[in-house]
C-alpha positions as a Python dict, from the first residue, in 0.01 Angstrom:
ca = {
    (1, 'X'): (0, 0, 0),
    (2, 'X'): (-335, -174, 40),
    (3, 'X'): (-531, 147, -24),
    (4, 'X'): (-351, 150, -365),
    (5, 'X'): (-405, -204, -422),
    (6, 'X'): (-789, -147, -330),
    (7, 'X'): (-794, 185, -542),
    (8, 'X'): (-658, -30, -854),
    (9, 'X'): (-912, -318, -793),
    (10, 'X'): (-1200, -72, -790),
    (11, 'X'): (-1097, 76, -1084),
    (12, 'X'): (-1059, -245, -1277),
    (13, 'X'): (-1413, -343, -1162),
    (14, 'X'): (-1525, 0, -1286),
    (15, 'X'): (-1388, -92, -1640),
    (16, 'X'): (-1511, -457, -1658),
    (17, 'X'): (-1907, -329, -1579),
    (18, 'X'): (-1842, -38, -1788),
    (19, 'X'): (-1740, -239, -2113),
    (20, 'X'): (-2004, -535, -2001),
    (21, 'X'): (-2236, -228, -2025),
    (22, 'X'): (-2204, -128, -2386),
    (23, 'X'): (-2032, -437, -2526),
    (24, 'X'): (-2254, -698, -2334),
    (25, 'X'): (-2462, -791, -2633),
    (26, 'X'): (-2111, -858, -2847),
    (27, 'X'): (-1997, -1116, -2582),
    (28, 'X'): (-2349, -1262, -2551),
    (29, 'X'): (-2323, -1380, -2907),
    (30, 'X'): (-2009, -1499, -2868),
    (31, 'X'): (-2090, -1727, -2601),
    (32, 'X'): (-2346, -1877, -2755),
    (33, 'X'): (-2160, -1990, -3042),
    (34, 'X'): (-1899, -2149, -2799),
    (35, 'X'): (-2190, -2312, -2615),
    (36, 'X'): (-2362, -2454, -2939),
    (37, 'X'): (-1973, -2598, -3010),
    (38, 'X'): (-1957, -2740, -2672),
    (39, 'X'): (-2266, -2894, -2672),
    (40, 'X'): (-2248, -3073, -3042),
    (41, 'X'): (-1909, -3215, -2853),
    (42, 'X'): (-2112, -3355, -2563),
    (43, 'X'): (-2374, -3491, -2815),
    (44, 'X'): (-2103, -3683, -3019),
    (45, 'X'): (-1901, -3808, -2702),
    (46, 'X'): (-2264, -3946, -2572),
    (47, 'X'): (-2262, -4178, -2872),
    (48, 'X'): (-1899, -4250, -2956),
    (49, 'X'): (-2036, -4540, -3224),
    (50, 'X'): (-2196, -4365, -3456),
    (51, 'X'): (-1899, -4336, -3694),
    (52, 'X'): (-1881, -4696, -3653),
    (53, 'X'): (-2250, -4733, -3782),
    (54, 'X'): (-2192, -4493, -4076),
    (55, 'X'): (-2399, -4200, -3924),
    (56, 'X'): (-2307, -3831, -3970),
    (57, 'X'): (-2106, -3705, -3672),
    (58, 'X'): (-2251, -3332, -3611),
    (59, 'X'): (-2027, -3070, -3639),
    (60, 'X'): (-2026, -2695, -3544),
    (61, 'X'): (-1988, -2476, -3811),
    (62, 'X'): (-1955, -2063, -3834),
    (63, 'X'): (-2270, -1913, -3995),
    (64, 'X'): (-2084, -1739, -4237),
    (65, 'X'): (-1887, -2024, -4360),
    (66, 'X'): (-2187, -2260, -4415),
    (67, 'X'): (-2366, -1958, -4595),
    (68, 'X'): (-2042, -1930, -4806),
    (69, 'X'): (-2042, -2292, -4901),
    (70, 'X'): (-2425, -2281, -5024),
    (71, 'X'): (-2365, -1998, -5240),
    (72, 'X'): (-2053, -2102, -5424),
    (73, 'X'): (-2218, -2458, -5480),
    (74, 'X'): (-2493, -2278, -5662),
    (75, 'X'): (-2469, -2262, -6050),
    (76, 'X'): (-2630, -1963, -6211),
    (77, 'X'): (-2811, -1875, -6553),
    (78, 'X'): (-2537, -1828, -6815),
    (79, 'X'): (-2508, -1464, -6910),
    (80, 'X'): (-2486, -1415, -7285),
    (81, 'X'): (-2539, -1085, -7349),
    (82, 'X'): (-2364, -782, -7156),
    (83, 'X'): (-2308, -405, -7204),
    (84, 'X'): (-1976, -349, -7405),
    (85, 'X'): (-1835, -59, -7227),
    (86, 'X'): (-1488, 80, -7235),
    (87, 'X'): (-1277, 27, -6909),
    (88, 'X'): (-1285, 393, -6840),
    (89, 'X'): (-1669, 411, -6929),
    (90, 'X'): (-1716, 126, -6671),
    (91, 'X'): (-1518, 297, -6398),
    (92, 'X'): (-1740, 618, -6424),
    (93, 'X'): (-2075, 407, -6435),
    (94, 'X'): (-1997, 231, -6121),
    (95, 'X'): (-1856, 575, -5971),
    (96, 'X'): (-2203, 753, -6054),
    (97, 'X'): (-2367, 438, -5909),
    (98, 'X'): (-2196, 538, -5601),
    (99, 'X'): (-2091, 177, -5486),
    (100, 'X'): (-1883, 173, -5204),
    (101, 'X'): (-1723, -133, -4994),
    (102, 'X'): (-1979, -92, -4747),
    (103, 'X'): (-2279, -161, -4963),
    (104, 'X'): (-2129, -543, -5050),
    (105, 'X'): (-2407, -765, -4912),
    (106, 'X'): (-2136, -1084, -4899),
    (107, 'X'): (-1808, -977, -4728),
    (108, 'X'): (-1682, -1327, -4750),
    (109, 'X'): (-1689, -1535, -5039),
    (110, 'X'): (-1552, -1907, -5105),
    (111, 'X'): (-1424, -1902, -5453),
    (112, 'X'): (-1524, -2240, -5576),
    (113, 'X'): (-1816, -2367, -5804),
    (114, 'X'): (-1972, -2736, -5935),
    (115, 'X'): (-1869, -2614, -6279),
    (116, 'X'): (-1494, -2582, -6164),
    (117, 'X'): (-1504, -2915, -5956),
    (118, 'X'): (-1653, -3162, -6216),
    (119, 'X'): (-1352, -3164, -6423),
    (120, 'X'): (-1090, -3178, -6149),
    (121, 'X'): (-1073, -3101, -5771),
    (122, 'X'): (-710, -3124, -5643),
    (123, 'X'): (-765, -2806, -5433),
    (124, 'X'): (-963, -2676, -5181),
    (125, 'X'): (-1143, -2328, -5252),
    (126, 'X'): (-1033, -1988, -5211),
    (127, 'X'): (-1169, -1814, -4906),
    (128, 'X'): (-1215, -1429, -5059),
    (129, 'X'): (-1228, -1143, -4850),
    (130, 'X'): (-1495, -939, -5041),
    (131, 'X'): (-1470, -635, -4865),
    (132, 'X'): (-1120, -609, -4768),
    (133, 'X'): (-1014, -660, -5145),
    (134, 'X'): (-1290, -373, -5256),
    (135, 'X'): (-1150, -131, -4991),
    (136, 'X'): (-808, -198, -5087),
    (137, 'X'): (-836, -162, -5463),
    (138, 'X'): (-1106, 67, -5451),
    (139, 'X'): (-1201, -25, -5825),
    (140, 'X'): (-1507, -218, -5858),
    (141, 'X'): (-1458, -261, -6233),
    (142, 'X'): (-1131, -445, -6162),
    (143, 'X'): (-1347, -752, -6137),
    (144, 'X'): (-1686, -629, -6228),
    (145, 'X'): (-1574, -550, -6575),
    (146, 'X'): (-1937, -571, -6779),
    (147, 'X'): (-2290, -537, -6667),
    (148, 'X'): (-2530, -778, -6806),
    (149, 'X'): (-2779, -647, -7077),
    (150, 'X'): (-3065, -720, -6909),
    (151, 'X'): (-3262, -427, -6780),
    (152, 'X'): (-3318, -591, -6400),
    (153, 'X'): (-2924, -700, -6422),
    (154, 'X'): (-2716, -629, -6095),
    (155, 'X'): (-2394, -400, -6175),
    (156, 'X'): (-2183, -654, -5977),
    (157, 'X'): (-2299, -960, -6115),
    (158, 'X'): (-2091, -1252, -5979),
    (159, 'X'): (-1815, -1421, -6211),
    (160, 'X'): (-1993, -1744, -6251),
    (161, 'X'): (-2304, -1589, -6430),
    (162, 'X'): (-2061, -1488, -6722),
    (163, 'X'): (-1781, -1734, -6716),
    (164, 'X'): (-1890, -2101, -6679),
    (165, 'X'): (-1736, -2380, -6860),
    (166, 'X'): (-1443, -2323, -7079),
    (167, 'X'): (-1468, -2366, -7474),
    (168, 'X'): (-1830, -2273, -7503),
    (169, 'X'): (-1945, -2313, -7864),
    (170, 'X'): (-2161, -2044, -7836),
    (171, 'X'): (-1940, -1814, -7663),
    (172, 'X'): (-1581, -1965, -7794),
    (173, 'X'): (-1410, -1626, -7695),
    (174, 'X'): (-1477, -1600, -7330),
    (175, 'X'): (-1265, -1811, -7071),
    (176, 'X'): (-1418, -2056, -6819),
    (177, 'X'): (-1451, -1964, -6474),
    (178, 'X'): (-1129, -2116, -6348),
    (179, 'X'): (-959, -1943, -6607),
    (180, 'X'): (-1116, -1589, -6527),
    (181, 'X'): (-995, -1661, -6158),
    (182, 'X'): (-678, -1716, -6215),
    (183, 'X'): (-589, -1451, -6451),
    (184, 'X'): (-773, -1178, -6250),
    (185, 'X'): (-643, -1250, -5948),
    (186, 'X'): (-284, -1327, -6040),
    (187, 'X'): (-237, -1022, -6257),
    (188, 'X'): (-355, -795, -6006),
    (189, 'X'): (-108, -958, -5736),
    (190, 'X'): (156, -925, -5966),
    (191, 'X'): (48, -553, -6065),
    (192, 'X'): (9, -458, -5672),
    (193, 'X'): (304, -652, -5565),
    (194, 'X'): (79, -783, -5293),
    (195, 'X'): (-55, -1128, -5265),
    (196, 'X'): (11, -1488, -5306),
    (197, 'X'): (82, -1581, -5692),
    (198, 'X'): (127, -1982, -5653),
    (199, 'X'): (-156, -2264, -5572),
    (200, 'X'): (-96, -2334, -5234),
    (201, 'X'): (-58, -1952, -5164),
    (202, 'X'): (-417, -1931, -5219),
    (203, 'X'): (-560, -2315, -5186),
    (204, 'X'): (-505, -2589, -4967),
    (205, 'X'): (-424, -2944, -5125),
    (206, 'X'): (-743, -3178, -5136),
    (207, 'X'): (-643, -3500, -4910),
    (208, 'X'): (-767, -3778, -5209),
    (209, 'X'): (-969, -4065, -5076),
    (210, 'X'): (-682, -4324, -5023),
    (211, 'X'): (-957, -4656, -5034),
    (212, 'X'): (-965, -4553, -5408),
    (213, 'X'): (-576, -4559, -5426),
    (214, 'X'): (-481, -4818, -5225),
    (215, 'X'): (-464, -5204, -5244),
    (216, 'X'): (-414, -5431, -4934),
    (217, 'X'): (-462, -5781, -4879),
    (218, 'X'): (-688, -5859, -4544),
    (219, 'X'): (-470, -5767, -4241),
    (220, 'X'): (-147, -5646, -4391),
    (221, 'X'): (198, -5625, -4214),
    (222, 'X'): (337, -5259, -4117),
    (223, 'X'): (591, -5352, -4375),
    (224, 'X'): (347, -5397, -4704),
    (225, 'X'): (147, -5094, -4558),
    (226, 'X'): (482, -4849, -4585),
    (227, 'X'): (550, -5047, -4939),
    (228, 'X'): (209, -4942, -5091),
    (229, 'X'): (233, -4568, -4954),
    (230, 'X'): (586, -4585, -5092),
    (231, 'X'): (432, -4706, -5445),
    (232, 'X'): (293, -4365, -5458),
    (233, 'X'): (524, -4126, -5223),
    (234, 'X'): (853, -4231, -5270),
    (235, 'X'): (958, -3927, -5442),
    (236, 'X'): (877, -3725, -5155),
    (237, 'X'): (1048, -3967, -4907),
    (238, 'X'): (1410, -4128, -4796),
    (239, 'X'): (1258, -4426, -4640),
    (240, 'X'): (1442, -4737, -4722),
    (241, 'X'): (1272, -5072, -4698),
    (242, 'X'): (1530, -5383, -4603),
}
């Protein structure tokens, strides 16, 4: 029995060493990220009055998430002219270019834009897995249906270059960015019978800044706080004040 346990232990140690030898770099990167997050947490705890002084509390954020946020907030030059190909021609053009899901530069994208946020901001951005969708649909023209006319333009120009503000006077026939996202995504989900088709299936609701919504006198009582909350949320609550 003891010999069997010893053999099993040696076998596990061998497998662990083998795994570290070949995958060590992967785990090293993950460890660094965890340590970075832990270090930031220590820094914030070391000075708990940061928030009281109105100072920014530092938090760790995944590099790909941070980069996606920065790209989403970019406003691209508007593409006025494009090459008008039929769908079959466009599909063949992209096939001839040899474009594959593995060629995608940004595999993770946040579908958000200051173009949309300047008119409304009720929902958070959509976390769009670009590579996964490309591999599943296997048709780049499903989203990149036209190519800008400029000779140096990319075959896969971003949606927000061609679709921007709604009801443009110079291009009244072109839908705005929000409509373009919803029309393309929802119709594809319905056609393939996969993926959400409602608001909260894709978005998280933004929590509004309640400082601009509530009206309290100095040091309100618990009952007054409840009444003020129910002023907006009575339809979703069964609380009754007596």
